[in-house]
LUMVO-187103 format. One record per residue (C-alpha): x, y, z negated; residue number from 0. Coordinates in steps of 0.05 Angstrom, whole numbers, always signed. Example, Ala and Ser with C-alpha at 12.3 -4.5 7.8 and 13.67 -1.06 7.14 Angstrom:
2
+246,-90,-156,0
+273,-21,-143,1
END
This chain:
152
-1420,-1153,-98,0
-1377,-1149,-160,1
-1385,-1104,-219,2
-1319,-1067,-202,3
-1342,-1052,-130,4
-1411,-1028,-158,5
-1373,-983,-207,6
-1328,-957,-153,7
-1389,-941,-108,8
-1425,-909,-164,9
-1367,-868,-183,10
-1357,-844,-110,11
-1433,-826,-108,12
-1430,-788,-173,13
-1370,-748,-147,14
-1404,-731,-84,15
-1465,-709,-123,16
-1424,-667,-169,17
-1389,-633,-110,18
-1455,-621,-78,19
-1487,-593,-144,20
-1426,-547,-153,21
-1437,-520,-82,22
-1510,-509,-95,23
-1495,-473,-161,24
-1443,-427,-124,25
-1491,-411,-70,26
-1548,-395,-116,27
-1505,-352,-163,28
-1478,-319,-100,29
-1546,-300,-74,30
-1576,-280,-143,31
-1512,-243,-161,32
-1512,-205,-94,33
-1583,-185,-100,34
-1582,-163,-173,35
-1515,-135,-182,36
-1486,-120,-114,37
-1422,-136,-75,38
-1373,-133,-130,39
-1411,-187,-170,40
-1421,-230,-107,41
-1346,-224,-88,42
-1332,-242,-162,43
-1376,-305,-157,44
-1348,-324,-92,45
-1274,-319,-116,46
-1294,-352,-180,47
-1327,-409,-144,48
-1267,-417,-96,49
-1219,-422,-157,50
-1264,-469,-193,51
-1262,-517,-130,52
-1188,-507,-124,53
-1180,-520,-200,54
-1218,-584,-195,55
-1181,-609,-134,56
-1111,-593,-164,57
-1130,-624,-229,58
-1151,-689,-196,59
-1088,-690,-155,60
-1042,-676,-214,61
-1076,-725,-260,62
-1076,-779,-205,63
-1002,-768,-191,64
-984,-771,-267,65
-1025,-835,-279,66
-999,-869,-217,67
-930,-854,-239,68
-939,-882,-308,69
-972,-945,-282,70
-918,-954,-231,71
-860,-944,-280,72
-895,-975,-340,73
-856,-930,-385,74
-915,-887,-411,75
-872,-823,-395,76
-885,-774,-340,77
-829,-735,-306,78
-825,-663,-331,79
-838,-634,-260,80
-901,-674,-253,81
-927,-651,-320,82
-907,-581,-304,83
-949,-579,-240,84
-1008,-596,-286,85
-993,-534,-325,86
-973,-491,-265,87
-1047,-485,-241,88
-1065,-447,-302,89
-1014,-394,-284,90
-1034,-393,-211,91
-1108,-384,-228,92
-1093,-332,-281,93
-1050,-294,-232,94
-1106,-295,-180,95
-1159,-273,-231,96
-1113,-217,-258,97
-1098,-192,-188,98
-1173,-194,-169,99
-1192,-155,-232,100
-1138,-105,-224,101
-1159,-87,-155,102
-1229,-70,-183,103
-1263,-98,-123,104
-1295,-157,-161,105
-1336,-159,-224,106
-1302,-200,-281,107
-1366,-229,-302,108
-1377,-254,-230,109
-1310,-288,-233,110
-1330,-324,-299,111
-1399,-344,-268,112
-1364,-372,-205,113
-1311,-406,-243,114
-1361,-440,-288,115
-1400,-467,-225,116
-1372,-538,-239,117
-1404,-536,-306,118
-1470,-520,-276,119
-1460,-580,-228,120
-1444,-625,-288,121
-1509,-602,-324,122
-1550,-617,-258,123
-1518,-685,-254,124
-1532,-698,-327,125
-1604,-680,-318,126
-1606,-727,-259,127
-1575,-783,-300,128
-1627,-771,-356,129
-1683,-776,-303,130
-1657,-842,-277,131
-1649,-869,-348,132
-1720,-851,-367,133
-1745,-877,-300,134
-1711,-945,-309,135
-1735,-949,-382,136
-1806,-934,-361,137
-1802,-988,-307,138
-1777,-1039,-358,139
-1832,-1022,-408,140
-1886,-1028,-355,141
-1856,-1094,-332,142
-1859,-1122,-406,143
-1929,-1099,-412,144
-1950,-1132,-348,145
-1915,-1196,-369,146
-1945,-1196,-438,147
-2015,-1185,-411,148
-2008,-1240,-360,149
-1989,-1289,-418,150
-2051,-1275,-454,151
END
């Protein structure tokens, strides 16, 4: 297997874990928020989590479209409409958040917590990567120690 195939597979696994970690953070926050702060907080966390997932998916699609166009055209310029879709998501998300807060049925802090769920997922993945790095390093050190003791 070539290095580029390994990189693609590793990237795919990291993306899957990030998605799973984000879902876990949303569900945990939803349960804790619902128990401690009631329905408005839980609804805020749920809506914020949905917006977080929507934002991530739209960002990936917009960025992929822009980069594909730049690579295909080899001009280094992105058409204005493609770039405007990249910015449009901010307005859509702000509109949904504004409408949700205006209704008074969701807690604004819950929206923020739910919207930050991806950040929690990234932090979990960072911890997992640190664990793997330490584990790999410990294995390498123990192999070196066994090699040096067998030479003596």
